[in-house]
C-alpha positions as CSV (number, residue, x, y, z in Angstrom):
1,M,13.7,-94.5,43.1
2,S,12.4,-95.7,39.7
3,Q,13.2,-94.1,36.4
4,S,9.8,-92.7,36.3
5,D,10.6,-90.7,39.5
6,T,13.7,-89.1,38.1
7,S,13.0,-88.4,34.4
8,A,10.4,-86.3,32.7
9,L,7.4,-88.1,31.3
10,S,7.5,-88.4,27.6
11,Q,4.6,-87.2,25.6
12,D,3.8,-90.8,24.6
13,V,3.6,-91.8,28.3
14,V,1.4,-88.8,29.1
15,F,-1.0,-89.6,26.3
16,D,-1.1,-93.2,27.3
17,L,-1.8,-92.3,30.9
18,L,-4.6,-89.9,29.9
19,S,-6.0,-92.2,27.2
20,S,-8.4,-93.7,29.7
21,P,-11.4,-91.6,30.8
22,R,-11.2,-93.4,34.2
23,R,-7.7,-92.3,34.8
24,R,-8.7,-88.7,33.8
25,F,-11.6,-88.9,36.2
26,V,-9.2,-90.1,38.9
27,L,-6.8,-87.2,38.3
28,Y,-9.7,-84.7,38.1
29,Y,-11.2,-85.9,41.4
30,L,-7.9,-85.9,43.2
31,R,-7.1,-82.4,41.9
32,Q,-10.5,-81.2,43.2
33,E,-10.2,-82.8,46.6
34,N,-6.5,-81.8,47.0
35,E,-6.1,-84.3,49.8
36,P,-5.8,-88.1,50.1
37,V,-9.0,-90.1,49.5
38,E,-10.0,-93.7,50.0
39,L,-9.9,-95.8,46.9
40,R,-13.5,-96.9,47.5
41,E,-14.7,-93.2,47.6
42,L,-12.7,-92.5,44.5
43,A,-14.3,-95.5,42.7
44,D,-17.8,-94.3,43.8
45,E,-17.2,-90.9,42.3
46,V,-15.8,-92.2,39.1
47,A,-18.7,-94.6,38.8
48,A,-21.2,-91.8,39.4
49,W,-19.5,-89.7,36.7
50,E,-19.5,-92.5,34.2
51,N,-23.2,-93.4,34.8
52,D,-24.2,-89.7,35.0
53,M,-25.9,-90.1,38.4
54,D,-25.4,-89.3,42.1
55,V,-23.2,-91.6,44.2
56,E,-26.2,-92.6,46.3
57,E,-28.1,-93.9,43.1
58,L,-25.3,-96.3,42.1
59,T,-25.9,-100.1,42.2
60,S,-23.4,-102.3,43.9
61,Q,-22.5,-103.8,40.5
62,Q,-21.7,-100.3,39.1
63,R,-19.5,-99.6,42.1
64,K,-17.8,-102.9,42.0
65,R,-17.0,-102.8,38.2
66,V,-15.2,-99.4,38.6
67,Y,-13.5,-100.4,41.9
68,V,-12.0,-103.5,40.4
69,S,-10.8,-101.7,37.3
70,L,-9.2,-98.9,39.4
71,Y,-7.7,-101.3,41.9
72,Q,-6.2,-103.7,39.3
73,T,-5.3,-101.4,36.4
74,H,-5.6,-97.7,36.6
75,V,-4.4,-96.8,40.1
76,P,-1.3,-99.1,39.8
77,K,-0.5,-97.6,36.4
78,L,-0.7,-94.0,37.7
79,D,1.2,-95.0,40.8
80,E,4.0,-96.6,38.8
81,A,4.3,-93.5,36.7
82,G,4.7,-91.4,39.8
83,I,1.5,-89.4,39.2
84,I,-0.3,-90.6,42.2
85,E,0.7,-92.3,45.5
86,Y,-1.3,-95.3,46.5
87,D,-0.9,-96.9,50.0
88,Q,-2.3,-100.4,49.7
89,D,-2.4,-100.9,53.5
90,S,-4.6,-97.9,54.1
91,G,-6.3,-97.8,50.7
92,M,-5.5,-94.1,50.4
93,V,-4.8,-92.4,47.1
94,S,-3.3,-89.0,46.6
95,L,-1.7,-86.9,44.0
96,A,2.1,-87.1,43.8
97,D,4.2,-84.0,43.2
98,R,4.7,-85.3,39.7
99,A,1.0,-84.8,38.9
100,D,1.8,-81.2,38.1
101,D,3.6,-82.5,35.0
102,L,0.1,-83.3,33.6
103,G,-1.4,-79.9,34.5
104,S,-1.1,-78.5,31.0
105,Y,-2.7,-81.6,29.5
106,L,-5.6,-81.6,32.0
107,S,-6.4,-77.9,32.2
108,S,-9.6,-77.0,30.4
109,E,-10.0,-74.0,28.2
110,E,-12.9,-72.9,30.4
111,E,-13.6,-69.2,29.9
112,T,-13.5,-67.4,33.2
113,L,-14.3,-63.8,33.8
114,P,-11.2,-61.7,33.6
115,W,-11.7,-60.0,36.9
116,Q,-8.4,-58.1,36.8
117,M,-9.4,-56.4,33.6
118,Y,-12.8,-55.6,35.1
119,Y,-11.3,-54.0,38.1
120,L,-8.8,-52.1,35.9
121,A,-11.8,-50.8,33.9
122,V,-13.6,-49.7,37.0
123,A,-10.4,-47.9,38.2
124,V,-9.9,-46.1,34.9
125,A,-13.5,-45.1,34.7
126,G,-13.3,-43.9,38.3
127,A,-10.2,-41.9,37.6
128,I,-11.8,-40.3,34.6
129,L,-15.0,-39.5,36.5
130,Y,-13.1,-38.0,39.4
131,S,-10.9,-35.9,37.0
132,L,-13.9,-34.6,35.2
133,V,-15.5,-33.6,38.5
134,A,-12.3,-32.1,39.9
135,F,-11.6,-30.0,36.9
136,D,-15.3,-28.8,36.6
137,V,-15.8,-30.1,33.1
138,A,-19.3,-29.4,31.7
139,F,-22.0,-31.4,33.4
140,F,-19.6,-32.8,36.0
141,A,-19.0,-29.3,37.5
142,A,-22.3,-29.7,39.3
143,V,-21.3,-32.9,41.0
144,P,-19.5,-32.5,44.4
145,E,-16.2,-34.3,44.6
146,F,-17.3,-36.4,47.6
147,V,-20.2,-37.7,45.6
148,A,-17.9,-38.8,42.8
149,G,-15.6,-40.5,45.4
150,I,-18.6,-42.3,47.0
151,A,-19.8,-43.4,43.6
152,I,-16.3,-44.9,42.8
153,I,-16.2,-46.6,46.2
154,I,-19.7,-48.1,45.6
155,A,-18.6,-49.3,42.1
156,F,-15.6,-51.1,43.6
157,G,-17.7,-52.5,46.5
158,L,-20.4,-53.9,44.1
159,S,-17.6,-55.3,41.9
160,A,-16.1,-57.1,44.9
161,V,-19.5,-58.5,45.9
162,A,-20.1,-59.7,42.3
163,H,-16.7,-61.3,42.2
164,Y,-17.2,-63.0,45.6
165,L,-20.7,-64.4,44.6
166,Y,-19.4,-65.6,41.2
167,N,-16.5,-67.5,42.8
168,R,-18.7,-68.9,45.5
169,Y,-21.6,-70.2,43.4
170,H,-20.0,-70.8,40.0
171,E,-19.4,-74.6,39.7
172,P,-16.7,-75.4,37.1
173,E,-18.0,-77.7,34.4
174,I,-16.2,-81.0,33.8
175,D,-14.3,-80.7,30.6
176,A,-16.0,-82.5,27.7
177,D,-12.7,-84.2,26.8
178,L,-12.5,-85.5,30.4
179,V,-15.9,-87.2,30.3
180,S,-15.6,-88.8,26.8
181,T,-16.1,-92.5,27.7
182,N,-14.8,-94.1,24.5
183,R,-13.0,-97.1,25.9
């Protein structure tokens, strides 16, 4: 076991590892896939991101340039640091357990909908509505309790559908810091 396997990564080492956009692309892609991938597939995805095009549109030169760079430089450096595992025999690359050490450096500040707060607001509004109906307060005295209950259930149901659709169709953007290609 090397020293990199047993000690925490220093901030200097982390910044050195993340200084290359290609290495950031590698880590981003492996985090998205969450399973081992072939080095060739990884190189194709990185080349597509760098050239801002689909993998199918890449030329063999674009693919080769990135593949050679990953094979000779970036993958060995990440493997040596214990961030990824690279099996040269199979050509498979995967995240190592140690990749979690870089999580705080790679997480984007992407704003997501605070669903727990939204559901809490629906619950509070539902409780207030039901209380107003149950205690026959002003206008709410004319509303039957079962109608208020159904309205609350519908509100939660619509919220759950919106939450599901948002998660299903919302594609996270690649962090601008990740795609900066200053080499």
